[in-house]
N, C-alpha and C positions, 0 to 999 in steps of 0.2 A: 321166927321172922326176926332178922337182925335189925336193930335200930340204926337209923341213918345217922352217921357221925359226920358233921361238917368238917371236921379236921381231916377226915379221910378222903374228902373230895379233891380231886385233881384240879389244879388251877387251869388246865387247858380244856377241861370238859365244859360243855355248854351249861349255862345256868338255867334252872327250871323257869319255864314261862310263867308270867303273871301280869297283873295290871301294869306295873312299871316297865316291864320289858316290852310289852305291846306299844306303849306310848313312845318308847325310844325308837322302835322300828318305824313307827308311823312318821316321826319327825324326819328321819333319814329319807324316807320315801317322799315326803312333802318337799324337802329341800331339793331332792333330785328332780322332781316334777317341775318345781318353780324355776330352777335353772334351765331346764329343758324348754319350758314355756317362754322364758325370757329370750332364749336363743332363737326360738321360732318367731317371736314378735320382732326381734331385731332383724332377723333375716327377711321377714315380711316387709318391714320398713325400708330395708336396703333394696329389696327387689321391686317393691310396688310403690311405696309412698315417696321415696326420694325422686324417682323419675316423674311422678305426678307433681311433686313440688317444683321441679325444674320446669315443667310445662305450665304450671299455674303462676310462677313468679312473674313472667312477662305480662300476663294478663292483669296481675295485681298492680304492676308498675303502670300499665296503660290506664287502668281505672283511676289510679291516683293522679296521673298526669292530666287526664281529661277533666277530673274533678277540680283540680287547681286551675286549669285553663278556663273552665266555665266560670269559676268564681272570680278570676281576674277580669274576665269580660264583664261580669255583672258589676264589679266594683268600678270599672271604667265607665259603664253606662250611668252609674250614680255619681260620677265625677270624683270618686275617691282615688285619685291618681297615685298617691304615695302607696296606699295599700295594694292597689292593682299592680304596681311595679314589683313590690315585694313578692306577691303571689305568683305573678308571671315568671319572675326570676327563679323561684323554687321549681316551677314546672319545667322551665328551660334547662335547669341543671340535671333534671331527671331524664329528659329526652329531648334533645335539641332539634331533631329533624321531624317531629310530629307536626302535621299541619294544625292540629288543635292548639299547639303551643305557639307556632308562628303567628297565628292570628292575633292573640292579645299583645304579644311582643310588638308586632308591627303597629297595632292600634296605639299603644302607649308611646312608642317612639315618634309616631306621627304627631300625637298631641304635644310632645315635648319639642317638636320642630327638629328632631335629629335626622340628618340626611341618611343615616344607616337604615331608616324605616323602609326605604325603597328596596333594599336588598332582601329584607324579610318578606315584603309583599311579592317580590318577583319569585322568591322560593315557593311561596304559596300558590302563585299563578301556575307554576310548573308542576304542581302536585295534582293528583286525581281528586283531591277533596275540595278544590277551589269552588267557591260559590259565586253567584251573580253579585252578591253583596261585597264579597272580597274584591271583585273587579271594580265596583264603584268606589270602594274605599282606596284602592290603588290609584285610580284616576284622580281623586280628591288630593291625595298626597303628592301627586305629580304636578298639580296646577302651578303654573308660573315657571316650571323647569323645562325650558325649551329643548334641552339636550336629549330628552327622552320622549319627545312629542310623538315620534312614530309608533312607540309602544302604546301610548295613550290612544292613538287613533285606532289601532288594532283592537284594543279592549272595548273602546266605545262602539266600534262597528259590530262587535260580537254582541254587546248588550242590546243594540238597536235591532239586530236580527232576532234575538230571543224575545225581547219585550218592546215592540215598536210603539206601543201606546202607553208607555210608562212615563209619567210626568217627571220622575226622578232622573230617568235617562236623558230626557230632553233638557232638563236643567243642567245636568253635567255637560251636555253638548254646548249649551250656552256659555258655561264657564270656560270650557276649552277654547271656544272661538274667541271669547274675550281675552284669554291669555295669548292667543295667536294674533291678536290685533284685528280680527275680522268682526268689527262691530255690527255690520249689517246682519251677518248670519247669527251673531250672538242674540240680537234683538228678535229675530224670527224664532229661534229656539226657545228663548225666554217666554215669548208670547204663547208658543205651542204648549209648553209645559204648564202654563196657567190655564189654558183652554181645556186641556185634558182633565185636570183636576183642580178646579177653583178653590177647593178646600185644602190643598197642599200649601201650608203656610210658608215653607221654604221657597217654593216657586213664586209665591205671591210677593214675599219680601224681596227676593232677588229682582223680579221684574220692576217692582216699585222703585228700588234703588237706582236701576238704570234709567227709568223714565224721569226720575227727579233730576238727573244730570243735564237734561236738555230743556231749554226754555219753552220749546213748542209742546213738550209732553209733560212739563212739570206738574200742571194741574191734574192730569190723569194719574200721574204717579202718586201724588199726595192723596187723592181720593182712594186709590188702591191701598196705600199704606194705612190710611185711617181705618179701613175695615179690620186690620189686624190690631189696631189700637183699641177699637171699640169692643172686640170680643176676646175673652180669655183664651189662652192657648200657649203653646211652647215658644212662640215667637212674639208674644205680646210685649215683653219688656224690650226686646231688640227693636221692635217697631216704635215703641215709645221713645227710645234713645234716638232713633233716626228722625222721628218727627220733631223732637225737641230741638234739633239742629236747624230746622227750617226757619226761614224768615217769614214775616207777615202772618204770624199765628194770631188768631183772635184771643181776646181775654178768656173767653169760654174754653177754647182749646188748650190754652196754657193752664187754666185751672184743672182741667181734666187730666192733663199730662202730669202735673205736679202731684195730684192725688194718687195717680196710678204708680208713679215712680217712687213715691214715698211708702205706699201701703202694701205693695206686693210682697207676699211672704218670702219670695226669693230675691228681692231687691238687694243689690250690693251697694258698696260705697259709691261706685261709679254711677249707679242709678240715682242715688240720693243727691250726689253732687250735680247731676243733670237737672234734678228738680230745683236745687238751690240756684243754678244758673238761670232757670226760667223765672224764679221769684225775683232775682235781681233785674232781669230784663223787663219784667212786668212793672216793677216799682223801683226804678233806678234811684229815686230820691231816698229809698230806704236801704240802699246797698250797705251802708256802714253798720246799722243795727243788725241786719241779716248776717253779715259776716262776723260780727262780734259774737252773736249767739252761736254760730257754727264753730267758732274758735273754742268756745267753752265745751261744746259737745265732743269735738275730735281731740282736743287736748287731753281730755279724760279717757278717751278710747285708746289712744296710744297705738303703737305697733304699726302694721300695714295701713290701717285706716288713717292714721295721722300722717304717714308718709304720702299716701295718695291725696289727701286733703291739701298738704303743703305744696305738692306738685301742681295741683289744680290752681291754687292761689297764685303761684308763680306764673303759670301760663296766662292767667287772667290779669296780670299786672298788679296783683295785690300783695306784693312782697312784704309790706309792713305787717300785714295780718299773719304771714307766714312766721315772722319772728315772734309774734305774740303767741302763736300756737306751738312753736318749737323753740323755746329758749335755749341758750347755749349749753346749759348743763344736761338737758334732755337730748339735745342733738349729739353730744359727744358720746352718748351711751350706745349709739347705733350707727353703722356705716351709712345706710340708706337715708336716715334722717339727717345725718350730718351733711350729706351731699345736697339735700333739699335746702338745708339751712344755708350752706355756702352759696348756692344759686340765688337765694333771696338777697344776701349781702352784696353779691356781685351785680345783681340787677339794680341795686340801689347805689352802686359804685362806691361802696364803703371798703375801699381797697386796704386801708390800714388795718381795719378789723378783720378782713379776710386773712391777711398775712399773719396776723397775731393768732388767729384761730388755728391755722394749720401749722404754726410753729411750735405749739404747745406739745408736751410729752403725751404719749398714749393717745394720739389722734387716731380715730378708727378709719384710717385710709392707707392704701398701699403707698409705698415710697414714691412710686412713679407718678401717681395722681397728685400726691402732696407737692412734689417738685413742679409739676405742671402749673398748679394753682399759684405757687410761689413765683414762678416765672411770669405769669400773667400779672400778678400784683406788681412785681418789679418793673415791668414794662409800663403799666398804667401810672406808676409813681415816678417814672422817668429814670429808673436805675437800669440802664441798658446792659451794662457789664454783668450785673447780678442776674439779669434775665437770661443771658447766654449761659451762664454757669448752671442755672436751674434747668434750663432746657436740656442741656447735655446730661445732667444728673437724672432727669426723667427718662431719657432714652436708655441710659445705662441700666437703670433700675427695672425697666420693663423687659430687657432681654431675657429670653427663656420662657416668657409667658405670652403666648400669642394674643390672648384676650386683652392684656394690658398694652401690648404693642399696637393693636388696632385702636384702642382707646387713645393712646398718645398720639397716633397719627391723625385721627379725626380731630382731636383737640388742636393739633398743630395747624390743620387746614382751617379750622374755625378762626384762628387768630393769624391767618395769613402767612403761615410758615410752610408753604407748599413744598419747598425743597426738602425739608426734614421729613415731611409726611411721605414724599415719594421715596426717600431713602429707606424708610421703615417698611413700606409696602414691597419694595424691591427685595428686601431681606426675607420677607414672609413668603415670596414666591418660590423660594428654594425648598420650603417644606411642603410636601405633597398634600398634607391635610389643610394647609392654609393658602395654597397657591391660587385656587380659583377665586375665593373672595378677595384676595389681595390684588389679583389682576382686574377684578371688577372695579375696585376702588381706583386703580391706575387708569382704567378706561374712563371712569367718571371724571377724573382730573383732566384726561386728554381732551374730552369734549369741550373744555373751556379754552383750549388752545387751537392751533391750526390743524386742518384736516389730515395732513401727512402724519402727524403724531398719533391721531386716532387709528389710522391704518397700520402704523408701526406696532402699536399695542395689540391690535387684532391679529396681526401677522405672528406675533409671539404666542398668542393664545391658540391660534390655529395649529402651530407647530407642536403645541403641548397637548391639544385635544382635537386631533384631525378629523374625528368622526362627529363632532358636534355640529349639527346642521345650522343652528342659529349663528355660530361663529363663522361657519362657511359662507352664509348669506351676507353677513355684515362685512366680512372681509372683501367679498366680491363686489359688494355695493360701493364701498369707499375706494376700492381700486379703480372701478369703472368711473366713479365720480371724478377721480384725479387723472383719468385717461391712462391708467397704468395697466398693462397686460389685458386689454379689453377683450380680445378674442378668447383667451384662456379663461377668464372669469365669466364670459358669456356662456361658455360650455358648462362651467360649474353651475351657473344659474339655470340652464336648461335642465340639468339633472335634478336640481332642487324642485323646479316646477313640476317635472314629471313625477317626483316622489310625493310632493305635497301640493297638488293643483289648486287647493282652496286658499292657499296663503297669499294674501295680497303683498306681503313683504317680498316674497320670492318673485312674484310677477313684476313688481315694481323694479327690482334689480335687473331682470331680463329685459324689460322695456327700455330702461336706461342704457343698457348695453347696445341694443339695436339703434337707439338714437345716436350713440357715439359712433356707431359704424355706418351712419347715414342711411339707415333702412327704416324710414318712418312707417311704411306699410306693415312690416314685420312687428314693429313696436306696438302698433295699434291692435294687431291680431293677438298679441299676448293677453289682452283683457277679454277676449271672447269667452263666453260661458260663465263669467263672473257677474253676480248680482251684488253690486257694491253700493252701500249707502254712504256716499262720499262725504256728506256733512259730518259723519261720525268718524271719519278716517284720519290718521295722522297727517299733518300739514305737508310733510315731505312727499308722501304718496300722492296727494292731490296736486302738488307742484309738478311731479314727474308726469302724471296723466295729462295735466294742462299743457305741458311741453310737447307731449305726444300728439295731442289734439291740434295744437298750433302747427306742428311739423306736417300734419296732414291737411292743412288749410281749413281747419274747422275753428275759425277765430272766435266766433261768438260763444261756442261751447267752452272754449278754452278760457275766455274772460269770465264766463259764469262760474267756472270751476273754482276760480280764485276769489270769488265774491266773499268779502268778510275775512279773508285769510291774512293773518299778520306774518308778513314775509321776514320780519326781523328775527323770527324764531328759526329760520333756515340758515344753513351754512353758506358761506360766500359762493361756493361752486354750485349750490342749489339755487341760489338767487339768480345766478347768471342764466339758468335754464328758462326763467320766466320773465326776463327783462322786456319781453314784448308788451 
């Protein structure tokens, strides 16, 4: 047997198998299997998991959006408005069209008084996810906005059909009728809301507030209000504030209100100042010490509390205490405090000190407001030329900032510079975003002038907003009052009455049109089907109805209709109607 010689072994021949050779082969096999397995896994992911991921992603987004929206609503309910805005914004950026997102956005914008809130509510109304609560919130946000009253009526009618015995729906109906000037229906609805649910504090507070406005029902309103004062609840503080403003309170009632307004856990500076007001009313001889003590408290508190206290002092004619609470060095650190400080100086007619204060460097005021104050000081100190220069500077500085332009215009009106105010408002009507409020200011100015000027402004507004029913009615009314295009405006009034039969304002316009056309019978027929509580109605509507009664030879009723009416509040053309 030949010995095996390693040197004779061919390099191409396989090496003998052994432990090390098996291990090497196993590693090769393992690597191949691992690569194959990874390929299988990747293929599985590509074929199965990725499509599943694409299907799950929208659901994940929806979950996140709904979670954020729910959190925003919760924060809004807790009055954490800044946090609610941030959360709602995050949800809106993820999915803008989701009804769950529209709801908190609309809620927050409504709270902020932003007109854009209506757009979000209407988007929500047009979605399949709209709730009855959404409809109620929409109506609340619309109150006082006559241009969309038809939409309000539709939503209110829907709510009444769904929940005819809901105190909340009847309360909304009362508020809508109040906004429309139908005080008789407002009172009927308010009473109905309270009757349905006497424990609904919102309905109780609203009814009490309306009853308190009338001498005949004042006592009933106060008794109703006191039930909310006497029992803890969400409207307890609101009721206390309302009660604190009433005259002829007894000492015991004052003491109870003072204690409640001071001790409530959620009492704000507003409530505490109402308590202080009661203390001063109860002990007028102690007003000085009471105010001195309050100055120490609020001066240390600083911030918004100090600003509100200073404003309260100015309103109550206690400007010297304002200066004690807000010294000049403190005032200059904050814009709002500085304005309160200036108001106090101006109320005390310290014009030289006012001018010196706003002339210093680093004054926390916009240039436009600073120049306005300096113009006023110059006028009061007899420097007319300087006043003109400062007025012009104020107008120039405000250009480009609608907020400042409105402020300058209102300030100009306050000091008798109506021509400058009108010029500013006219410039603001060019901008679509400021046109409506600017026209409303122009209209307010026109009411102090002759009736043709009122009609002229309304005509411009109608050309700008032809579908606005409130403007349509007002333009028709003043045109008819001036005997201008009576038949054409009568037809417009007929359409409005057909569209909104419960509106006394529209019926009054139509009745006036028939009077001008010498058709007294038709004018009287206009009021058929209306249950009007005339003593709660605007004077001009009573005057027109009295004129209609007189034209129909119902003299005693006409005279009774005008009992207690101050005719000096009527326009000259309206006074002519009731010269009988």
